[in-house]
N, C-alpha and C positions, 0 to 999 in steps of 0.2 A: 459606609460602607469601609472595611478592613485593608489592606493591601494584598493578601492572602484569598481573602475572599474574593475579589474584583480577578483573580490571577484564573480563579477556581471555575467565575463564570465565564471569562474569556473561552479556555479552552473547551470548556461543554456548550458554548456559542460558537466556537469553531467547526467543534464535532458536528454540528447539527445545521449548519448553511451552507447550504452548496455554494462549490468554488469555481465552478467553472459552466460556461455558457454550454447550454443546451441540456440542462440539469434536470432532470423531471422524479416526482415521487413516487413510490408506490412500497405497497405491505406486502411482507412475507412474514410468515411464522408469527403474525398478532405482533409484528412492530415494522415502524417507519423506516427507511431507508433512503435513499439517494443512488437515481440511475442515472448516469450520464450518457451522452449521446453515443460514446465507441464502448456503451453497455457496462460500464463499472462501477459496482457500488461502494461509496467510498464510508461507511458507517465503521465508525471501530469498534463499536457494542458488538458485533459481532465475532473480530477475533478472538480466540484463542488469546488466554492469559500470557502466553512466550510471544506472539508476536506482538500484541501489545508494549511488552517490556520492548520490546526491538524497536519498536516506534517510538517510544518516549526516549529511548537511548539518543536514536537517530536525532529526534527534536531538538532534545538536549543540546546534542552535539553543534548541530547546524539552523535550529530556528527556524527559519519559512521551510518547509517541508508540504507541496501542493500535492494531495493522496489523489491516485490517479484511476485506483482501483483496490479494493479490497476483497471480501467475499463475494462470488458468484455460487450461487448452490446449482447442483448438476457441470461446473464448467469441468473442463477435457482440456487436455495438453494438446497445444494446436495440432494438428493433424495425426494426433492418436485418438482412440476411446479410452485413453486411461484418464481416473480424474487428474484433476491439478488441483495444488496445495488451495488456490483460491476458493476451491466447493467447498475444505471444511475448515475455514479462518484460519488458516497459516501464511496468509502470502499476502503482500502490501506492494502494489507499483506506486510509483512516487517520485517526484522530480524535487531539486532544490536547486530553482533556475540560479544559472553561471555558476554553477559548483560539482556539476557531475563525476570531474574526472576525480576532485577531491574526495566528493562520499565515497566513490568508489574505493578510491586508496584505502580511505579510512574501516568501511567496512569487511576488504580482503582483511587488512589486520587486526577486527575487532571480531567481527562477527564467524563466529566459528560452531555455529548449533544450526547450521541450515544454509539455503544457496544465495548468491549473489548471483544475478545476470543482466547483462546488457543490450540491448537489441539491434541491428543494424538501419531497421528500417523502424526504430522508433526513438523517442526521446525520452525517455523513461530508465530506472533502475526497479528492480524487479526484486526483492530480499523472500526466503521464506524461511520456517520452523522445518528441519529435518536435518536428514545427511547433507555434509556438507559436501559443498563444491564452486566453482566458480567457473564462470562461461560469459566471458564479455565477445558484446559485435555480434551475435547471431542473429541468424534469420529469426524473425519470429513467428512463420509459419501460418501467418495470416495474409490473405491476399485480397 
């Protein structure tokens, strides 16, 4: 097997294999997904091309990206009735262990086609596609 084939195979396997404890499979719209104990799907196939391109840029820069949540059909912004960007495949929640500050700084400098958010009561970073905003250390609205 050639080196390029191994890289592609590794990326495919990384997208299919659950990475967090408590993961369970489910089917929605004819596709298999992974739902974690906190309710987040980590499939990348459900993301819009813009969100996938953003994730690829983050992975190229930082490597070890642990997906927390991608698409959540019907998701609402916590505490509101408004649809979340996760509902339409335009948002990604992720961690890069030990490098959160560095990742946030890089996103602020390089991601201008959407939002960057961190939460005071959660350890992951939220990025999305849409209007540009930065909101750091916000309460998540979850109880």
